N, C-alpha and C positions, 0 to 999 in steps of 0.2 A: 086401494087402502092408502090412507095418509101415513107417511113415514114419520115416526117420532124422532126428536133430535138425539135421544139417549136411550140405550138399552144396557142391561148388565151383561147380556151375552148376545153375540151376533154369530149366527151359523152360516157359513158360505156353502150353499149346496142344498137343493130342494129335492134330492133323491130320498131313498129309504133310510140311509144313514143319518142325514141331517134332520129328517122329520122325527125319526126314533129318538135321537138325542134331545130334541126340543120337546117331545112328549114326556120322557123320563124327567128332564128338568122341571118342567111344569108340574108333573106329579109329585116331585120332591119339594115343591113350593117356590122354585125360582121360575116366575112367569113373566118377567120383563125381559123377553127373549123375541129375537127377530131371526127368521130364516130368509136368507137372500137367495133367490133362484133367478138366473139371467133370463130363463125362458119360462116354461111352465112346469108344475110339479110332475116328477117322474118322466121328464123330457129326455134324460141322459141315459146312462147305462142301466138304472133300475128298470125303466119302462121298456127296455130292449132286451131284457134277460129272459131266460128260459123258465124262471119260476121254481127251480128245484130247491129242495131244503134237505141237505145231507149232512150226516154226523160221521161218515166213514171217511177218515183222513189218515195220512201217513205220519202228520205231526200232532203230537199230543195237545198242544195248545189249541189248534184248529177243532179237534174233537171236543175239548172242554167248552169252547165257546158255542159250537153248534149244539151240544146237548143242552146248554142254558137257553139258547135261543128256542129249541123245540119246547121246553118248558113254558115259554112264553107264547108260542104259537098255538099250543094246545088250549090255552085259556084266552086266546086273543080277543074273542068276541065279549067275553065277560069283563076283561081288563081295558080294553080299548073301546069297545062298544060298537064294533062293526063286523060284518061278515065278510071274510076274504077269499072264499072258496078253498080253505085250507083242508088237505086230505092227506092222511098218513097211508099212502099206497106202497110206500117202501121204495128202496133203491136196490137194484140188482147190478153188481160190478162183475163184468165178465173178464176171466183170466185166459189168455191164449198162448202163454209160454210158461215154461217151467220157472223162469225167473219171476214172472207175475205171481205164481202159485206161492213160491217162497215168500214174496213180499206181502201178498194177501195173509198168508198165515201169520206173519210177524205183525201186521197191522191189526188183524182181528183180535189177536191176543192183547194187544195194547188197549185196543178199544173196549174189550171186555173188562179189563182191569179198571177202565174209566166208568164202567157201569152200563155200557152200550148193549143192547140186545141184538148182536150180530152173530151170524153163523157163516161158515164156510161150507158150501155145498158142493158135492161132486157133480160131474156132468150129468150123470143119470138122474140124480136127485133134482137138478135144475130142470131137466127135460120134463120130468113128471109134473113139476110145479107150474112150468112156464113153457107149455107145448107149442106156442106160436112163434117162438124164435128158432131160427136155423142155427144149431149149436155146433155145427162142423168145426173141428179144430179147437173148441173150447175145453179147457182142462179142468176148470173149477170156476165157482162164482161166489162172491161174498154178498150176503143178503141181510139188509137191516129193515124190518117191517115198520119201524117208528120213523124211518125217513119219510119224505113226501114232497109236497109241492103247494103253492098257493099263488094267488094273483099279485104280482108285484104292484101293478097300478092301484089296485083296491087297498093294498097294505099301506102304501105311501100316503094316499088320500085319507086313509083312516087315522094314521098317526098325526097328519097335519090337521085334520078337522077336531081331533080330540085335544090337541095341543091349543088350537084356536079357542075352544070352549073354555079353557082354562086361562086365557089371556094372552097367549103367544101370537105374535104378528107373523103372518105368512106373507112375504113380499115378493110376489112373482114379477117377471119381466123388470127386475131390478139387478143390475150387474155390479159387482165389486171391482172397482178399478185400482185402488190401492189400499194397503193396510197402514194405519197410521200409528207411529211408534215414537215415543219420547223417553229418552234416558233409559233405553232397554226394556220399555213397558209398553203394552197395548194401550192406546188412547182412543181407537175408533176405526172406521172404515170409510173410505171415500167411494161413493157409488155414483152411478149415472143420474140418480135422482137427488144428490146432495151428500154432505158429510154426516155421518152418524157416530156419536160418542159411544164408547163401549169399553167395559172393564175387561171382558173376555171375548176372544174370537176363536172359533173352531173351523178348521179347514176340513170340509166334508164334501169337497168339490169333485170327487169321482175322477173321470176322465181328465180333468183339468186340475188335478191336485198339484201337479208339479209347478204349474204356472201360478196358483194361488200361494204356494210356498214361497216362490220368487218374490211375490209382492211384499212379503215380510223378510225377505233377505236370506231365506233359507233354502238350501238346494236338496230338495227331497229326491232320493234315488227311485223315483217312479216314472215309468213310461206307458203310454197308452197304446194298445193294438186293437185293430178292427176284428171283430168276431161276428160272423153271420149266422142267421137262423132262418128257417122258413116253417110255415104252418100249412097243414093240409085241409082238405075238405073233411067234414066229420064223418066217422063211422060209428056203429053202435059200440058203446063202451065195453071193452074186455080186458084192457091192459091197465093194471092198477100200478105197478112200479115204474119208476124211472129207470131205463136200462142205459148203462154207459160202459164203454170200453176205452181204456186209455191206449192200449196197443193198437187198436183199429181206429181210433180217433173219432168217436161219435158219442152223442147222447140223444136219446129220444123219450118222450113221455106223451100220454094222451091226456087231453084236458077233460074237465067235467062235461063239456059239450060234445065231446067225441073226437075233436080234431087232434092231430099229431104235430107236436112241436119238436124239431130236431136241429141239431147243429154240429159243428166240428171246429177244431182249431186249424190254423194255417201257419206252419213254421217259416213260410216264406214272407210273411207280412212284415212290413217294416214299421217302426213306431211312428205315430202320428195321429191326426184326428179325423182322418177320412172315414166316413161311414157310408160310402157309396157301395150297394150290393153289386156282386159281380156274377156273370153268367158262368165263369169257371167253378165257383162254389156250387151253383145249381147242378152243373153237370157231373162234378165229382160225387156230391152227396146223394143225389138221386140215384146214380149209377150203383154205388155201393150198398146203400141201405135196402134195396130190393133183395140182395143176396142174404142179408142177415134177418130181414123181416119180409119174407115173400108176400104177404098180405098187402104190401104197399104197392105192388106192381101196377095196378090200375087205378091208384088213388091220385086225384088232382091236387096240385099246389095252389093255394089261395093267395099267400102273400109272402114276401121275402124281405128281410130287413137286416141291418147291421147296427151293431153298437160298439162300445169300447171296453176292453179289459184294461183296467189300470194296474198294471203290473208292478210288483216289488221284486227285488233280487232273489228272494227266496219263496215267492209266492205266498207269503203270510202277510196279514195286514200289519201296517205300521200305526199304532195307536199310542200316542206320546204327548208330552207337554214339553215345549221348548225349554232348553237350558239356557239359550241366549236371550230369549224374549219372554218376559214374564206374562203369563196368562194367554199364551198362544198354544193351542191344542191342534192335533191332526188325527183324523181317522180315515186312513187313505190306503191305497195299494192293495185292494182286496182281491186282485187277481181273478176277477170273474165271480166271486163268491160272496160279495157285500150283501146281496138280498138275504141269503140264508142265515148270515151272522148278525144281521142288523139289530134284532132286539137284545141280544146280550152285548153288543158293542154300544148301543144307545144307552143302556142301563149303566155300563161301566164307565163311559166318559161323563155321564151326568153325575154319577156318584163322585167322580174325580173332582169335578168342578165344585160340587155342594160340600162334599166332606174332606177334601184334600187328598183323597186316594180312592181307587176302585175298591169296593168292599165284597161284591158278590163273586167275581172272578178275578183270579190273579192273572193279570196281563203284563207282568214286569218283563217277560222276555220278548214282547212285541215293540220294544223302544227303538228309537232310530239308531242309537249307537251300537246295536248288535252286529251290524255290518262291519264294524271296524274290528271285530274280534273272531271272525269266522262264524258260518252258520251253516245249517242244514236246511235243504230245499224241500218244501212240499211237493211230493210226487204225484199225488192223486188230482191231476188237472188235465183238463182236455183244452 
C-alpha cells in the first residue's frame, strides 16, 4: 500500500489494541488514520496469547474494563462484521490456600458490586460441576460463566479489515524510527518508508512500548518478559471454562477444535525481548499439568511458542495522554491481558481523541502519574 504524506492519527502497533483503536476512530468518523506495524498484523503479543477473556480481577478498574469489553465481544460479529470464535465458556479460578479463599471472597464481592455474574464455589460444588479436574488440596473456586475466550488473530484481522473498509490505512512491514515533535507538539513519524505528518500519535506497541515512548522522549515504566505457551493435539470437546490457578501458576483452556492451550509464568525470567521457547518450560508444565488434569497424560504436544508480557509496575494498563507532548497517547503495559481488554480500551482511546475525554468508561486512575503517588497491584496475574 502507498503511504500517504499526512494522516490525522498514526497508531504505532498492529496488534489488537492498535487495530481496535483504529476501528473505533473510524466508526466515530475519524478515518484519516494509519496503523504502523513493523512486521505483520498480530505478529507480536496478540498473536501469541492464550485468547482468554476474563472479568475476574482484584482491581476494580480491570473489572470495569473487562465487563465493557465483554459487552463488545458479545455483539462482535454484528458490530465489526466478522466471526472470531467467541465462546462464553466461563473462567474457573482455583483457590489452594486460606489466604486465597479470603482474597477470592473479597474479590467476588467487589465484582458482584460491579454487576458481574460471579460465584464462589466450595470444593464439593466445584467437583460436581467440573469432575475432570483433580481437586486435591483445592479449598474453593471462583466461577464466572460469562467469561470466555476467542481467537486473537481473527479478532485483530477483523478490526483491521473493518477499519480498512472505512478508510483506515494498515501499513504492515513499516517501522516507526522516530516520533517528530516541534515546540512540544506532535508533528509526525519518521518511518523506514519515509516521513509521515500527523496531528496525533498513539503508542500501542505492546512489547516495544518502552522503546516507542523513548522515541518521544518519554520514559514509560514498562518492561517486557517472555511468557511461553504450548498447544496439544485435539480431543473431543468437553471442557468449557478456562481453568486458572495463581498459587500453582497455570492456566488451561480447550479450543473449539478440541486442542488444549496452556501456559505458566516464570518468576526467574529477566526483562527483554527474547521469545525463544525453552525445554525447561516444557518439562515443568507437562510434569505438573498431568497432576491437575489426569486426562492429559497421553496427549501429545503439537506446538510450543513464546511471546511478551508488557508489564507495568502494578500490572494494570497505562492509558494516558502525555502532559509534556501535545497529542501523544499511550495504551500500553497490559501485563498479559491486552487482548481481553482491547474493545473497551480501543473505544476509550478513540473517544479521548474524538471528544477530548473518554466517555464510556472512566479510566482516570490508569494515568502515568499514578506511580508517583503509590498504588495497589493487580493480584490476579499468572
